[in-house]
Backbone bond lengths (Angstrom), bond angles and torsions (degrees), N, CA, C in turn:
res aa  C-N    CA-C-N  psi(-1)  N-CA   C-N-CA  omega(-1)  CA-C   N-CA-C  phi
1 M - - - 1.461 - - 1.536 106.11 -
2 A 1.373 115.92 141.27 1.510 119.80 176.39 1.486 110.32 -72.78
3 E 1.365 114.27 149.53 1.436 119.63 179.55 1.537 109.07 -69.85
4 S 1.290 116.35 141.52 1.497 118.74 -176.05 1.526 111.42 -80.77
5 A 1.345 112.32 158.89 1.508 115.09 -177.72 1.491 106.59 -65.81
6 A 1.355 122.70 -33.48 1.453 125.24 -176.34 1.581 107.66 -68.17
7 S 1.330 117.41 -36.24 1.478 114.09 176.68 1.520 115.17 -74.80
8 R 1.376 114.69 -29.07 1.442 120.74 172.34 1.505 110.72 -62.49
9 L 1.345 117.49 -46.86 1.490 120.60 178.90 1.450 110.13 -61.43
10 K 1.360 121.22 -40.93 1.429 125.52 -174.49 1.618 104.95 -66.38
11 A 1.358 118.83 -42.57 1.392 122.67 179.64 1.494 111.72 -61.28
12 L 1.309 115.86 -31.29 1.474 122.89 -176.37 1.583 109.54 -86.62
13 G 1.294 114.23 -4.79 1.496 121.84 -178.88 1.564 112.35 69.55
14 I 1.298 116.12 31.19 1.501 124.66 175.64 1.413 113.70 -101.94
15 T 1.369 117.73 124.24 1.430 122.25 169.27 1.584 105.14 -108.71
16 L 1.354 114.19 123.31 1.472 116.92 178.59 1.519 110.51 -66.81
17 P 1.338 116.91 130.81 1.483 119.80 176.56 1.561 109.60 -71.77
18 T 1.316 116.71 169.12 1.399 123.33 162.89 1.516 106.48 -68.54
19 P 1.320 117.67 130.53 1.499 112.92 -179.43 1.446 114.02 -66.27
20 A 1.346 114.10 145.79 1.517 119.28 176.22 1.507 110.02 -66.59
21 A 1.389 109.61 149.08 1.479 114.61 175.49 1.595 107.82 -71.45
22 P 1.287 114.68 144.39 1.515 117.71 175.68 1.575 110.10 -57.37
23 Q 1.425 110.76 140.20 1.423 121.66 -176.27 1.466 115.70 -91.67
24 A 1.356 114.70 6.70 1.470 120.37 -177.04 1.513 107.70 -156.13
25 N 1.361 118.00 -162.08 1.442 121.52 -171.00 1.568 106.72 -92.37
26 Y 1.355 114.01 75.19 1.472 117.21 173.19 1.584 104.34 -157.43
27 I 1.339 115.15 172.40 1.464 121.94 178.00 1.534 108.02 -115.19
28 A 1.232 119.16 156.00 1.442 125.18 -175.50 1.585 116.31 -66.94
29 T 1.414 111.15 -36.93 1.513 111.28 177.53 1.531 107.44 -145.97
30 V 1.289 113.74 156.28 1.455 120.66 173.86 1.532 105.14 -135.20
31 T 1.349 116.54 133.23 1.474 120.45 177.50 1.525 104.57 -107.72
32 V 1.374 116.15 135.19 1.418 123.84 177.35 1.533 105.87 -137.99
33 G 1.323 114.70 108.79 1.423 118.83 -176.47 1.478 111.19 65.73
34 H 1.394 116.64 -122.33 1.442 120.92 179.34 1.588 111.16 -103.58
35 L 1.395 114.92 20.88 1.432 117.40 -177.98 1.513 107.13 -119.49
36 I 1.364 120.18 141.72 1.413 123.65 174.30 1.614 102.80 -120.24
37 F 1.434 114.00 130.38 1.312 118.75 175.80 1.589 110.61 -105.12
38 V 1.292 118.58 133.89 1.429 121.25 -175.51 1.473 108.20 -114.09
39 S 1.338 115.41 124.80 1.508 121.39 -178.48 1.563 107.52 -61.03
40 G 1.255 116.27 160.06 1.388 120.94 179.44 1.543 117.48 -57.41
41 Q 1.291 115.21 130.51 1.447 118.09 -176.10 1.542 106.85 -115.30
42 V 1.297 115.47 130.71 1.421 122.46 -172.61 1.574 116.29 -93.12
43 S 1.332 114.61 165.88 1.490 116.42 -178.48 1.501 114.60 -80.31
44 I 1.312 116.02 43.32 1.441 123.48 -179.90 1.508 106.00 -133.36
45 G 1.276 121.36 130.38 1.467 124.86 -178.47 1.490 107.69 121.38
46 A 1.349 115.17 -171.61 1.421 122.08 -177.88 1.583 110.81 46.85
47 G 1.330 116.23 41.58 1.473 122.26 -178.74 1.467 116.16 67.56
48 A 1.364 119.86 16.45 1.402 125.81 -176.80 1.485 110.74 -133.16
49 K 1.351 114.42 156.02 1.466 119.78 173.27 1.572 104.13 -144.65
50 V 1.328 118.13 103.96 1.365 122.17 178.94 1.541 110.60 -111.45
51 V 1.313 120.76 101.60 1.390 125.00 -172.50 1.546 112.51 -126.46
52 G 1.332 116.91 161.82 1.442 124.81 -176.66 1.446 113.89 105.64
53 K 1.319 113.47 -179.52 1.540 120.50 -174.59 1.583 108.03 -94.83
54 V 1.316 118.15 127.23 1.403 123.29 169.80 1.504 107.14 -66.82
55 G 1.364 116.42 138.05 1.369 121.04 179.93 1.524 115.69 93.16
56 R 1.348 113.62 -13.46 1.499 119.78 173.40 1.570 108.42 -129.31
57 D 1.271 118.73 -58.40 1.420 122.59 179.82 1.439 116.41 -90.42
58 L 1.372 115.77 -25.72 1.487 122.25 -171.90 1.510 106.13 -129.90
59 T 1.386 120.32 149.79 1.427 124.85 165.69 1.547 110.77 -79.75
60 I 1.314 109.57 172.46 1.518 118.41 174.59 1.587 106.18 -54.28
61 E 1.340 115.46 -53.66 1.428 122.46 -177.36 1.520 113.18 -53.37
62 E 1.291 117.56 -44.16 1.425 124.04 177.99 1.482 111.05 -63.98
63 G 1.407 117.30 -41.59 1.412 124.47 177.21 1.560 111.16 -60.75
64 R 1.373 110.30 -42.82 1.556 118.44 -178.37 1.506 106.24 -58.77
65 A 1.381 114.98 -45.34 1.505 119.10 -178.40 1.555 111.16 -61.33
66 G 1.337 117.15 -32.27 1.413 119.75 174.38 1.444 111.68 -70.34
67 A 1.381 116.78 -37.35 1.472 116.29 179.21 1.559 110.96 -67.82
68 R 1.320 116.10 -26.78 1.436 119.89 177.59 1.592 108.60 -70.68
69 V 1.348 115.52 -34.98 1.506 114.18 175.62 1.532 108.50 -66.98
70 C 1.332 118.52 -37.37 1.464 119.64 174.88 1.582 110.81 -55.78
71 A 1.300 113.98 -42.52 1.458 117.38 -177.62 1.529 112.26 -62.32
72 I 1.325 114.18 -40.48 1.512 119.82 179.64 1.521 105.52 -66.42
73 N 1.274 121.26 -38.35 1.469 123.08 -176.42 1.531 107.77 -73.44
74 L 1.366 120.05 -33.33 1.473 123.36 177.65 1.527 104.96 -67.89
75 L 1.280 119.40 -52.17 1.432 120.36 -178.26 1.528 113.38 -61.81
76 A 1.270 115.16 -33.83 1.514 117.39 174.09 1.547 111.78 -63.86
77 A 1.390 114.81 -41.03 1.466 117.38 -179.04 1.542 109.20 -67.49
78 L 1.340 117.37 -44.93 1.460 121.47 172.99 1.579 113.61 -51.51
79 N 1.336 114.03 -51.25 1.452 121.66 -177.56 1.495 105.47 -60.08
80 A 1.303 123.28 -47.44 1.433 121.30 -175.62 1.445 113.37 -64.10
81 A 1.348 117.72 -38.57 1.421 123.91 -178.01 1.568 111.64 -73.44
82 L 1.298 116.18 -36.46 1.500 122.51 -174.76 1.486 115.34 -100.83
83 G 1.356 117.14 -21.25 1.463 120.64 -179.66 1.445 110.83 85.33
84 D 1.330 122.39 -15.32 1.446 124.88 -176.60 1.501 108.89 -169.91
85 L 1.424 115.79 126.65 1.412 120.99 -173.44 1.556 109.69 -71.29
86 D 1.332 118.95 -15.36 1.446 120.23 175.17 1.510 112.30 -72.79
87 K 1.281 118.01 -6.77 1.581 122.08 167.87 1.395 111.86 -75.06
88 V 1.318 120.11 -10.77 1.507 118.87 175.03 1.424 109.00 -82.67
89 A 1.407 116.66 115.57 1.331 123.69 -179.32 1.533 114.94 -76.52
90 R 1.353 110.56 -34.65 1.459 120.68 176.77 1.476 112.48 -163.32
91 M 1.228 117.98 140.63 1.517 124.19 170.76 1.574 101.52 -82.31
92 V 1.285 115.07 117.27 1.473 119.24 -178.04 1.476 113.89 -89.57
93 K 1.338 118.34 -47.85 1.498 115.75 -177.05 1.479 104.74 -152.55
94 L 1.375 113.63 144.59 1.525 122.20 169.19 1.482 103.42 -118.21
95 T 1.327 116.45 137.58 1.460 117.61 167.28 1.582 106.50 -120.77
96 G 1.261 113.45 122.72 1.496 121.03 -173.75 1.538 109.17 -109.43
97 F 1.263 114.34 136.32 1.458 124.68 -179.99 1.628 106.59 -119.18
98 V 1.387 117.19 127.03 1.374 118.34 -178.16 1.515 107.30 -118.20
99 N 1.342 117.86 125.03 1.453 124.75 177.13 1.565 100.98 -68.83
100 A 1.314 119.78 104.42 1.539 123.35 -166.77 1.499 111.03 -123.48
101 D 1.249 113.94 142.60 1.490 123.45 165.05 1.511 105.03 -54.96
102 A 1.354 114.30 150.49 1.465 118.08 -176.93 1.525 111.47 -62.13
103 D 1.336 122.56 -25.69 1.425 122.70 179.03 1.557 115.20 -96.48
104 F 1.322 116.63 4.97 1.405 119.06 -179.66 1.575 114.75 -75.95
105 T 1.246 117.40 126.70 1.474 116.55 -171.32 1.555 109.96 -127.02
106 E 1.339 118.12 25.99 1.462 120.35 -178.80 1.549 114.83 -125.86
107 P 1.348 119.34 34.61 1.439 121.92 -179.09 1.492 109.48 -53.21
108 H 1.325 120.23 -32.10 1.507 123.09 -174.69 1.604 107.32 -64.02
109 Q 1.355 116.04 -37.43 1.421 117.32 178.53 1.509 113.85 -66.84
110 V 1.330 118.81 -32.39 1.478 125.80 179.95 1.505 107.15 -68.37
111 I 1.369 118.13 -49.55 1.409 124.08 -173.62 1.475 114.15 -65.13
112 N 1.381 115.46 -19.34 1.561 120.32 173.75 1.533 108.37 -57.93
113 G 1.294 123.67 -25.06 1.422 122.47 177.41 1.522 111.29 -63.69
114 C 1.270 118.22 -35.01 1.449 121.96 170.18 1.475 116.32 -71.98
115 S 1.359 113.03 -51.00 1.424 115.35 -174.56 1.542 113.53 -65.11
116 D 1.386 115.04 -36.60 1.416 119.25 -177.99 1.603 110.37 -61.84
117 L 1.346 116.42 -45.20 1.385 118.65 178.72 1.571 114.92 -68.59
118 V 1.244 116.82 -36.58 1.491 120.53 174.78 1.475 112.35 -58.85
119 V 1.393 118.74 -39.74 1.426 124.35 179.58 1.546 108.06 -72.77
120 E 1.320 119.73 -45.53 1.444 126.78 173.13 1.532 112.38 -47.70
121 V 1.259 114.59 -48.62 1.563 120.83 -176.62 1.518 111.02 -78.32
122 L 1.313 119.15 -44.79 1.455 121.27 -172.12 1.559 112.61 -97.86
123 G 1.342 116.38 -5.22 1.449 115.13 -177.09 1.542 111.35 68.66
124 E 1.299 111.82 -148.75 1.542 119.74 -177.31 1.638 107.00 -61.46
125 R 1.289 115.99 -30.54 1.423 116.48 177.69 1.489 112.49 -67.29
126 G 1.307 121.31 -12.88 1.381 126.22 171.24 1.446 122.06 -81.17
127 R 1.317 116.05 -14.28 1.510 122.12 176.45 1.469 109.53 -61.76
128 H 1.409 116.57 133.80 1.382 119.18 -171.39 1.462 112.49 -146.09
129 T 1.377 118.63 169.20 1.447 122.74 170.11 1.591 102.15 -86.82
130 R 1.351 112.22 166.11 1.523 114.66 -171.96 1.469 109.63 -158.06
131 S 1.332 113.50 151.45 1.502 124.63 164.54 1.469 108.60 -127.70
132 A 1.285 121.89 141.88 1.415 127.42 177.34 1.617 108.23 -131.90
133 V 1.281 115.40 119.44 1.519 119.32 -168.79 1.555 105.08 -133.83
134 G 1.359 114.24 135.58 1.430 124.14 171.68 1.602 109.13 -79.11
135 M 1.319 116.97 141.59 1.402 121.14 -176.19 1.539 108.82 -129.27
136 A 1.305 116.90 153.26 1.436 124.28 173.71 1.581 114.52 -66.77
137 A 1.296 110.68 -34.07 1.570 117.25 -179.37 1.585 107.33 -166.50
138 L 1.352 110.29 155.04 1.391 117.38 175.40 1.532 110.08 -131.59
139 P 1.371 116.04 164.17 1.481 115.18 -178.11 1.584 111.99 -60.69
140 L 1.251 114.10 144.55 1.488 123.20 179.36 1.504 113.45 56.81
141 N 1.309 115.38 25.92 1.474 120.73 -176.65 1.399 116.17 56.33
142 A 1.348 117.95 23.49 1.561 126.95 178.15 1.474 107.24 -55.79
143 A 1.279 117.32 143.30 1.478 124.01 179.38 1.575 105.90 -76.59
144 V 1.285 118.49 -35.15 1.501 123.03 -174.03 1.530 109.43 -138.32
145 E 1.301 116.21 147.24 1.491 122.36 165.76 1.525 106.44 -137.68
146 V 1.368 118.28 137.43 1.363 120.94 179.78 1.626 108.26 -136.75
147 E 1.335 112.69 134.14 1.494 120.26 175.25 1.526 107.05 -114.33
148 A 1.327 114.16 160.47 1.467 121.86 -173.62 1.511 117.02 -144.56
149 I 1.326 111.90 149.52 1.482 117.53 173.44 1.518 102.73 -126.06
150 A 1.345 117.26 133.05 1.430 122.68 -178.22 1.563 107.57 -135.15
151 E 1.313 113.77 148.51 1.489 118.49 172.86 1.499 110.74 -92.25
152 I 1.266 116.90 140.87 1.488 124.55 -176.68 1.451 109.00 -95.67
153 A 1.345 115.55 136.22 1.494 120.26 177.88 1.562 110.23 -69.66
């Protein structure tokens, strides 16, 4: 039997937080058919606050740590909506936004912090398509924001 997402999280020393309430006029997740769409999760929460511009205020490694916070928040939102991360049949797509200095050209390196953790927790079901985009600003001056689409088992 495959190892559960919960046991992988435990082995990684990660406890999923209670998802933060939306800060504007939107909801955290929407399920349409066999897909669940997760609103953008920022690099604040899960006991961390990674803010500022990558390439100016933060290094790639610090940005990557922020993307990992986004992954924890995404997984928490999915877990709250589905009741169990093992109901995720497949992570379909991650879209990552990096609060980047105008000359920063490595947002894909930053978003690896999210992608890597999703794959660690979900295994092969976590492999996904992805976009990584540099932005002039993000809500709350977050360093990173990531949204997701997943298939439900």
